C-alpha positions, 0 to 999 in steps of 0.5 A: 066247202070247208077249207081248214082250221087255223089257231094263233096264240099259246101253243104249249097247252096242245090247245092248237093240236100242232104236235111238234108245237109241244114236243119240239123244244125249239119250237115258239110258245106262242103262235103270233100269225093264224096256222092251220091245224092239219089234223083237221084237215079231213074232217069238215070241222064246222064248229070250234071253242077255245077254252082256257088252254084247251079247244074242242072242234065238231063236225055233224058228228064227231067231236074233237078236243086237244090241250088241257084234260086236268079236269076232264074238260076233254072227257075220257075214262076215270080210274081211282088207282090212275091206271089207264086214266086219261091223260092230262093233256093231248098234244095232237088232237083226241076223238071225244066219244059221244053216247052212240044215240046222241044224233047230230051235233048242233052246237058246242061252246067251251068255258073255262075249265068245262064244255057243252055239247047239243045234240039232236037228242040230249045236252052233255057237259063235261069237265069242272062242275065245282060251280054246278056248270055242268048240270050235276050237282058239285057236292056228289060230283066235283068233275062229269066226265066219261064212265069207265069204259069211256063210252057213255056220258051224264046227259044234262036233265031237261024237262019233257019236250024242250029242245035246245037250240044253242049252248053258251058257256062263260067262264064257269056258267052255262047257258041254254037258249031254247027253240022257243026263245027262252034262255036256262041258266046254271053254274056260278051266279055270285055276280049276278051271270045266271040272270034269275037270282039264283046263287049257291047251293041249287045254282047247278039245277038248269033253270030259266033267266027271268028279269026283263026277258022274262016272255021275249023270244030271245035269238042271241046270247053272247058274253065271256066272263061276268057280262051277259048280253042277249037281243030278241027276235025284234032286235031289242037289247038286254044285259045283266051280271057284272056292272063292275066297268060301268057296262049297265050304266045306261039303267043302273050303278049296281055292281052286280045286276041279278037280272036282265035289264033292257037297254033302250039304245035305239040303234037299230035291229041288234043281229049280234052281241058279246061282252068282255070282262070289262066291255060290251059290243053289239051289230045291227042288221045295217052291218054297225057294230058299237061298243062301250064299257071299259079298257081297250073299246078299238078307238084307240089308246086314248079312249078307254072309257066309253059309258053308252054304245059309240060307233065303230066307224064303218071304214076301219072294216074295209078291205084292200078289195073295197068291200063297204065294211058291213059287219054280219057278226061280232065275237069276244073274249075275256079280253078281246072283241072281234067283227066278221064282215058280210065279205068274210073279213075278221078284224080283231082287237083287245089285249093281244095276249100270248099274240092270240089275236093272230096279227103277227104281234104280242102287243095289245091292238086298240083299233080294229085290224084284220086276220090275214087268212087264205080263205074268208072267215067263216066262224072264230072262238076267242079263248083266253090264251088262244084263238081259233078260225075256220075258213070256208 
């Protein structure tokens, strides 16, 4: 049973889908504790994605959005005369039309200014396409959105018989994880984010990520900015992209790593991965969490740089009901990290922009702290200026 969807952080963009927070002048600009998004109450939402000033929500067959739409992040018809064109932003949620032959919605993701939607039959992207992150030639399409009738979307062309298991967005780069374990990427790759050495003119065409993951069956991908992590079916760890803060210092000192490198961390089987703009986080099959990199890592204010994965003590993820603190999944935003326990308790830490960690204050959080929600947490998405949570 799907209990509810909650949000915290900057409210005035409309991204939280709570109309009165924008319409009422005396309403707070930031929501410091998770607030229920009533717009989603009857929609059985299971999938969420927080972009920069906008959000998308989905159940198995319907897609919704709220917040900024200045680059068609939420789609809609275009009119050259700006008559009947889509709104610049939506404050109370809107339904995003998908073509009738799309089939079941499998996964959704949001970048800085674009969205990726995976369905049974097609893959769609809409929003800003200045780097080719929507899978179209940016010289011809600066943005991608619906047709004038608002009932069709251009799908991303993929070879026959290719099936997508998961979609993933960083700021301006897109990834498609295929059911056979291959990983495709397209969009901005100037810092090596695409993982295949392709930059510039042809980076809009989905192409396979290479390096050390070539031939591997990838099952997890994580990252929110310019550093990416991935894990294969055996629990081995791989990384690529920006190495400015020593995230890949274990294998190279190069600032930009164009191809995935295997990180021989020997920390058990890696089951969940994530990366902020300056740090990395992983969890293993034993429910243990490790972080490394720079800035806020979860070890308190005195530790701001760790060159290799370091264990966050399991008691940090315990609860008042004596839960053992085993972590089943980790999350990452551009500035923050999170860990979800097997008991459905969510812990967050990092830079607390606009109070988006939902901890009741706007101060940076230097160690894991539980987000208090009335039900068990099922999913979370940590955006640049707000966060979303699904409970069950």
